[in-house]
C-alpha positions as CSV (number, residue, x, y, z in Angstrom):
1,X,19.6,-17.7,-41.4
2,X,17.2,-17.8,-44.4
3,X,14.4,-18.9,-42.0
4,X,15.0,-15.9,-39.8
5,X,15.1,-13.5,-42.7
6,X,11.8,-14.9,-44.0
7,X,10.2,-14.6,-40.6
8,X,11.2,-10.9,-40.5
9,X,9.9,-10.3,-44.0
10,X,6.6,-11.9,-43.0
11,X,6.3,-9.9,-39.8
12,X,6.5,-6.5,-41.7
13,X,3.3,-6.9,-43.7
14,X,1.6,-8.6,-40.8
15,X,2.4,-5.6,-38.6
16,X,1.2,-3.1,-41.2
17,X,-2.1,-5.0,-41.6
18,X,-2.6,-5.1,-37.8
19,X,-1.8,-1.4,-37.5
20,X,-4.3,-0.5,-40.3
21,X,-7.0,-2.7,-38.8
22,X,-6.6,-1.1,-35.4
23,X,-6.6,2.4,-36.8
24,X,-9.9,1.6,-38.5
25,X,-11.6,0.5,-35.2
26,X,-14.1,2.7,-33.5
27,X,-13.8,3.7,-29.9
28,X,-16.4,1.1,-29.0
29,X,-14.4,-1.6,-30.7
30,X,-11.1,-0.5,-29.2
31,X,-12.7,-0.8,-25.7
32,X,-14.1,-4.3,-26.3
33,X,-17.7,-3.1,-26.9
34,X,-17.9,-2.1,-23.2
35,X,-20.2,0.7,-22.2
36,X,-19.0,4.0,-20.7
37,X,-17.5,5.7,-23.8
38,X,-18.8,8.1,-26.5
39,X,-17.9,8.0,-30.1
40,X,-15.2,10.6,-29.6
41,X,-13.6,8.5,-26.9
42,X,-14.8,10.5,-23.8
43,X,-14.9,8.2,-20.8
44,X,-17.6,8.3,-18.1
45,X,-15.2,8.6,-15.2
46,X,-11.5,9.0,-14.7
47,X,-11.1,5.3,-14.1
48,X,-13.3,3.9,-17.0
49,X,-10.5,3.7,-19.6
50,X,-8.2,2.0,-17.1
51,X,-10.7,-0.7,-16.4
52,X,-11.5,-1.2,-20.1
53,X,-7.8,-1.5,-20.8
54,X,-7.3,-4.3,-18.3
55,X,-10.3,-6.1,-19.7
56,X,-9.4,-5.8,-23.4
57,X,-5.7,-6.5,-23.0
58,X,-6.5,-9.6,-20.9
59,X,-8.7,-10.9,-23.6
60,X,-6.1,-10.3,-26.3
61,X,-3.5,-12.3,-24.3
62,X,-6.0,-15.1,-23.6
63,X,-7.0,-15.2,-27.2
64,X,-3.4,-15.5,-28.3
65,X,-2.8,-18.3,-25.8
66,X,-5.9,-20.0,-27.0
67,X,-4.9,-19.8,-30.7
68,X,-1.5,-21.2,-30.0
69,X,-3.0,-24.0,-27.9
70,X,-5.5,-24.9,-30.5
71,X,-2.9,-24.8,-33.2
72,X,-0.6,-27.2,-31.3
73,X,-3.5,-29.5,-30.6
74,X,-4.4,-29.6,-34.3
75,X,-0.8,-30.2,-35.3
76,X,-0.4,-33.0,-32.8
77,X,-3.6,-34.6,-34.0
78,X,-2.5,-34.5,-37.6
79,X,1.2,-35.2,-37.3
80,X,0.9,-38.1,-34.9
81,X,-2.3,-39.7,-36.3
82,X,-2.2,-43.4,-37.0
83,X,-1.2,-44.0,-40.6
84,X,-2.6,-46.7,-42.9
85,X,-1.0,-50.1,-42.1
86,X,0.1,-49.1,-38.6
87,X,-0.9,-51.0,-35.5
88,X,-0.6,-50.6,-31.8
89,X,0.3,-47.4,-30.0
90,X,2.7,-44.8,-31.4
91,X,6.1,-44.2,-29.9
92,X,5.6,-42.8,-26.4
93,X,7.6,-39.8,-25.3
94,X,8.5,-39.3,-21.7
95,X,10.4,-36.9,-19.5
96,X,11.0,-34.2,-22.1
97,X,12.5,-31.7,-19.8
98,X,12.4,-28.6,-22.1
99,X,8.7,-29.1,-22.8
100,X,7.9,-29.7,-19.2
101,X,9.8,-26.5,-18.2
102,X,7.9,-24.6,-20.9
103,X,4.4,-25.6,-19.9
104,X,5.3,-24.9,-16.3
105,X,7.0,-21.6,-16.6
106,X,4.8,-19.9,-19.2
107,X,1.5,-20.4,-17.3
108,X,3.3,-19.1,-14.2
109,X,4.4,-16.0,-16.0
110,X,0.9,-15.4,-17.3
111,X,-0.7,-15.8,-13.9
112,X,1.8,-13.5,-12.3
113,X,1.4,-11.0,-15.1
114,X,-2.4,-11.0,-14.8
115,X,-2.1,-10.6,-11.0
116,X,0.3,-7.7,-11.3
117,X,-1.8,-5.7,-13.7
118,X,-5.1,-6.5,-11.9
119,X,-3.5,-5.5,-8.5
120,X,-2.3,-2.2,-10.0
121,X,-5.8,-1.3,-11.3
122,X,-7.5,-2.5,-8.1
123,X,-5.2,-0.4,-6.0
124,X,-6.1,2.7,-8.0
125,X,-9.8,1.9,-7.8
126,X,-9.7,1.3,-4.1
127,X,-7.7,4.5,-3.3
128,X,-10.1,6.9,-1.6
129,X,-10.2,10.7,-1.7
130,X,-9.3,12.2,1.6
131,X,-10.9,15.5,0.8
132,X,-13.7,14.9,-1.8
133,X,-15.8,17.7,-3.3
134,X,-18.9,15.6,-2.7
135,X,-19.5,12.8,-0.2
136,X,-22.6,10.7,-0.7
137,X,-24.0,7.8,1.2
138,X,-25.8,5.2,-0.9
139,X,-28.1,3.0,1.1
140,X,-29.4,-0.3,-0.4
141,X,-32.7,-1.7,0.9
142,X,-35.2,-4.2,-0.3
143,X,-35.7,-3.2,-3.1
144,X,-34.7,0.4,-3.7
145,X,-32.2,3.1,-2.8
146,X,-31.7,6.0,-0.5
147,X,-29.1,8.7,-1.1
148,X,-27.7,11.1,1.5
149,X,-25.5,14.1,0.4
150,X,-22.9,15.5,2.7
151,X,-19.9,17.7,2.2
152,X,-16.4,16.2,2.7
153,X,-17.3,13.8,5.5
154,X,-20.0,11.1,4.8
155,X,-20.3,10.4,8.6
156,X,-21.1,14.0,9.4
157,X,-24.8,14.4,8.7
158,X,-25.3,17.7,10.4
159,X,-25.6,19.6,7.1
160,X,-26.7,16.6,5.0
161,X,-29.8,16.3,2.8
162,X,-31.3,13.1,1.5
163,X,-33.8,11.5,-0.8
164,X,-35.6,8.1,-0.4
165,X,-36.6,5.9,-3.3
166,X,-39.0,3.1,-3.9
167,X,-38.6,0.0,-6.1
168,X,-39.5,0.2,-9.8
169,X,-43.1,-0.4,-10.7
170,X,-44.0,-1.9,-14.1
171,X,-47.1,-2.4,-16.2
172,X,-48.4,-5.6,-17.7
173,X,-45.8,-5.4,-20.5
174,X,-42.9,-5.0,-18.1
175,X,-42.3,-1.4,-18.9
176,X,-41.2,0.8,-15.9
177,X,-44.0,3.2,-14.9
178,X,-42.7,4.8,-11.7
179,X,-39.9,7.3,-11.1
180,X,-36.7,5.6,-10.2
181,X,-34.4,6.8,-7.4
182,X,-31.9,9.2,-8.8
183,X,-28.3,9.9,-7.7
184,X,-26.9,13.3,-8.7
185,X,-23.2,13.7,-9.2
186,X,-21.2,16.9,-10.0
187,X,-19.1,16.6,-13.2
188,X,-15.3,16.9,-12.9
189,X,-15.5,16.9,-9.1
190,X,-14.0,14.4,-6.7
191,X,-16.8,12.1,-5.5
192,X,-16.7,9.7,-2.6
193,X,-19.6,7.3,-2.1
194,X,-20.2,5.5,1.2
195,X,-22.0,2.2,0.5
196,X,-24.1,0.6,3.2
197,X,-27.2,-1.6,3.5
198,X,-30.3,-1.6,5.6
199,X,-31.1,-5.3,5.4
200,X,-29.3,-7.9,3.2
201,X,-26.3,-7.9,1.0
202,X,-26.7,-5.7,-2.1
203,X,-24.2,-4.5,-4.8
204,X,-24.0,-1.0,-6.1
205,X,-23.4,-1.0,-9.9
206,X,-23.4,2.0,-12.3
207,X,-23.1,0.1,-15.5
208,X,-21.2,2.7,-17.6
209,X,-18.7,3.3,-14.8
210,X,-17.5,-0.3,-15.3
211,X,-17.3,-1.0,-11.5
212,X,-19.5,-2.4,-8.8
213,X,-19.1,-2.9,-5.1
214,X,-21.0,-4.9,-2.5
215,X,-22.9,-3.3,0.4
216,X,-23.1,-5.0,3.8
217,X,-24.7,-4.6,7.2
218,X,-22.1,-3.6,9.8
219,X,-19.3,-2.9,7.2
220,X,-19.3,0.2,5.1
221,X,-17.5,0.2,1.8
222,X,-16.3,3.3,-0.1
223,X,-15.7,4.2,-3.7
224,X,-13.9,7.3,-5.0
225,X,-13.9,8.6,-8.6
226,X,-14.4,11.6,-10.7
227,X,-17.3,11.8,-13.2
228,X,-16.0,13.2,-16.4
229,X,-19.0,13.3,-18.7
230,X,-22.4,15.0,-18.2
231,X,-25.3,12.6,-18.9
232,X,-27.7,10.1,-17.5
233,X,-26.7,6.6,-16.6
234,X,-28.4,3.4,-15.4
235,X,-27.7,1.7,-12.1
236,X,-28.9,-1.4,-10.5
237,X,-28.2,-3.9,-7.7
238,X,-25.9,-6.6,-8.9
239,X,-26.3,-9.1,-6.0
240,X,-29.4,-11.3,-5.8
241,X,-31.2,-9.9,-2.8
242,X,-34.7,-11.3,-2.8
243,X,-38.0,-11.5,-4.7
244,X,-37.8,-8.1,-6.4
245,X,-34.1,-7.9,-7.0
246,X,-34.7,-7.1,-10.7
247,X,-36.7,-4.1,-9.7
248,X,-33.9,-2.6,-7.6
249,X,-33.0,0.0,-10.2
250,X,-31.8,3.6,-10.0
251,X,-30.7,6.5,-12.3
252,X,-27.5,8.5,-12.1
253,X,-27.4,12.1,-13.4
254,X,-24.0,13.7,-13.8
255,X,-24.6,17.5,-14.0
256,X,-22.8,20.7,-13.8
257,X,-21.9,22.1,-10.3
258,X,-24.6,24.8,-10.4
259,X,-27.4,22.2,-11.2
260,X,-26.0,19.9,-8.5
261,X,-26.1,22.7,-5.9
262,X,-29.6,23.6,-7.0
263,X,-30.8,20.0,-6.5
264,X,-29.4,19.9,-3.0
265,X,-31.0,23.3,-2.2
266,X,-34.3,21.8,-3.4
267,X,-34.0,18.9,-1.0
268,X,-33.1,21.3,1.8
269,X,-36.2,23.4,1.1
270,X,-38.3,20.3,1.2
271,X,-37.2,19.6,4.7
272,X,-35.2,16.5,3.8
273,X,-32.2,17.4,6.0
274,X,-30.1,15.8,8.8
275,X,-29.3,12.1,9.2
276,X,-31.5,9.9,7.0
277,X,-31.4,7.2,9.6
278,X,-33.5,9.4,12.0
279,X,-36.2,9.4,9.3
280,X,-36.1,5.7,8.6
281,X,-34.1,2.7,9.8
282,X,-35.5,-0.8,10.1
283,X,-32.3,-1.8,11.9
284,X,-32.4,0.6,14.9
285,X,-33.2,-2.2,17.3
286,X,-30.0,-4.2,16.8
287,X,-28.6,-6.0,19.8
288,X,-26.4,-3.7,21.8
289,X,-28.0,-0.5,20.7
290,X,-29.9,-0.1,23.9
291,X,-33.1,0.8,22.0
292,X,-36.3,-0.9,23.0
293,X,-38.6,-2.5,20.5
294,X,-41.0,0.4,20.6
295,X,-38.2,2.9,20.2
296,X,-36.9,1.1,17.2
297,X,-40.1,1.1,15.3
298,X,-40.9,3.8,12.7
């Protein structure tokens, strides 16, 4: 009874100290030093905080498990060490059913818990908008990016506009000297991105959005989200795709709707309209397309 009371009395100041420590944390610290947040807590997309929460909470649980495990290992090493004058092996314990049940059930609960929370977050991330405000096709190629902007249907290129990019160029010091491909997104609008590749496997990664997704030939992936903060972000390929993989960079500009519309009008005025694959596609001569070798060349 006294032990229980002492534990309760010890838990009160510990809880107060923990609450005070957490209250003094900055937004960056509360989100595990992950990118995607400003000092006032504004997240880059409607999903960024959810991903950060899964990451941080998982690490907290793992750290607690690690501390308990390390403490038990230290206690066993000290409590059961060989004393002066002792010889031989210490008394061996076997078939301790409570302990065996404990180290079987607890890890199982942890694994199931991690799976449940991860599956919940993944389900949200993989839910696609049926009627997005902007539908954009991002095309990976060695070693740059093309972007095609449609309305609500990424597969309908009748009114689409596009831009083609080239890989980053650097000087002798390694500083980037060329203009990077830039993806424009309207802020606070539902965005759906169709991800595809022209050649090998790539991975579309906007760092501050805390999510990346692979791009394949013959299988299109999709990603739906809502950008919530105006600004410029860095993007890159996150899948080793050849000699100049490190130069496969791009920029993301989240802008107001008026600026987004003006950008698309500029592409339209420049004649960059229709299906981008009619302007360039190194894979038009795939088996079964019916295209001759000369017809597939551009």
